[in-house]
N, C-alpha and C positions, 0 to 999 in steps of 0.2 A: 331058499327063497320060496315063498308061496306063489303059485301061478296066479296071474291077474285074472279076476273074474269081474267083467263089466257090470254084472248085476249087484255087486257089492260096492259100487262107486256112486256117490251122491254128489251132484254138482250144483253149486249156487253161484249166481252172478250178482255182484253188488255195485252200487253207485251208478256211474254212467257207462258201465261195461256191458256190451251185448255179446251174443254168441259169435259175432264176426268183427267187432271193432271196439276200441282201437287196439293196436298192437302195443303202443307205448303211450301212456303208462298202462301196464297190465301186469298185475302181481298175483301170485298163486300161493295159497296156504293149504297144504295137504296134511290132514290129521287122520287119526284112525281110532277105532275102538278095539281094545284088547279082547273084550268079551265077545263081540260079534264078528270081528275081522272086517267090518265095514270101513270104507275109506270115504273121507269127506273133503272135497276139493272146493275151495272158495276162490273165485276169480274176481278181482276188483282192481281199483286203481290204488288201493292201499292193502297191506297185509291184514288178514282177519285176526287181529290180536285177541279178540274175544273168543276165538276158537282154540287158542293155544293153551295147553295145560302148563302153567308156569312151573310146576314141580317136576314134570317129566321132561319137558323141552325136547320132545321127539318128533316135532313137526318138520316138514320139508317146506322151505320157502323158496320161491323162484320168481324171476322177473326178466323181461326182455330189456336188453340194453343195446344201444346203437352208438357206434363211433363215427357215423356219417358214411363210412365205407362198407361196414358189415354190421349185421345184427347178431347178437349173442344171447344165449339164455344162461343167466347166472343162478346158481343154486346155493343156498346157505344152510348149513347143518351145524347145530350147536352140539359139539361132542361132550363138553363138560356139563355136569348136572349138579345143581345145588352146591353142597360142599365139594371142594376139589379133591378128587381121589384118582390117582393115576391108574389104578387097576380098573376102577369103574369106567374111566374114560377109554381105556383100551377095549373094554367089552362093548361100550356104546359105539366106538369107532368100527369095530367088527360088524356089529348089527347094522349100522347105517350102510356100510359098504355092501353087505349081503342083500339088503332090502332096497337099495337105491334103484336098481333096474325096475323093480315093481313100481316104485314111486314115479319114475320117469314115464313108464308106460301108462300109468293112471293119469298123469298130467296130459300126456299126448292124446290119449283116448278121450279124456274129459273135455278137452278143448278142440276136438277133432273138426268142428265146423270152422274154426279159425284156420287150422292147418289146411282144410280143403279150399278155403278162399285164397290163402297165401301159401301155395305149395313149397315155396322156397324156404319157409320156416323149417321144413324137415331137414334142410342142410345147414341150419345154424349150429354153430359149435356150442356145446354145453360145457360151461365152466363151473366146476363144483368147488365151493369154498368150505373146507372142513375147519371150523372155528374152535380153537382150543387154547388154553394157556400152556399146554405141553407141546413143545416144538415138534416132537415126533408125530403128533396127530394134526397139528396146524398145517394144512396144505391147501394149495390150489391146484386142481387137476383138470385136464381135458378129458371129458367122458364121451367124446364122439359127437354124434348128431342125433336128432330125434328120429331120423330114418331107421336107426338101430333099435328104437323102442316102439315102433308101430305094431299094431295088433297083427299085421301080416307076417311078422317075423317071430312070433311067440309060439 
């Protein structure tokens, strides 16, 4: 995993989303450049589908969800790409797992003003959905809380 560099993160807010409100709906689209290693975080009330490379599908999508008792952060990762190939999906699964801490740190840092206003968000459980047609890769996992991905702990 590459160490998170805040200078390589570019954040854009869309629609009626501000740096501090609302929490729900608030959706995150994190993409990157293979050439420059820049990260692009779009925060809006919808996902930034125009930022997604439909051939690569290596974006990280996330959103806040509440069940009226607790708030959770759900992450969606598309493991399969284009034509379905189990070996390619295994490699992508490995890459997503290796790079996800960087992505979560970028999301936490990129939306730090929201976390500063609502410090309890740092204790929200992160649920990661690995989406795949192959059962060995299709999983839902608990990845802890954002307190584990704060810049203070890197």
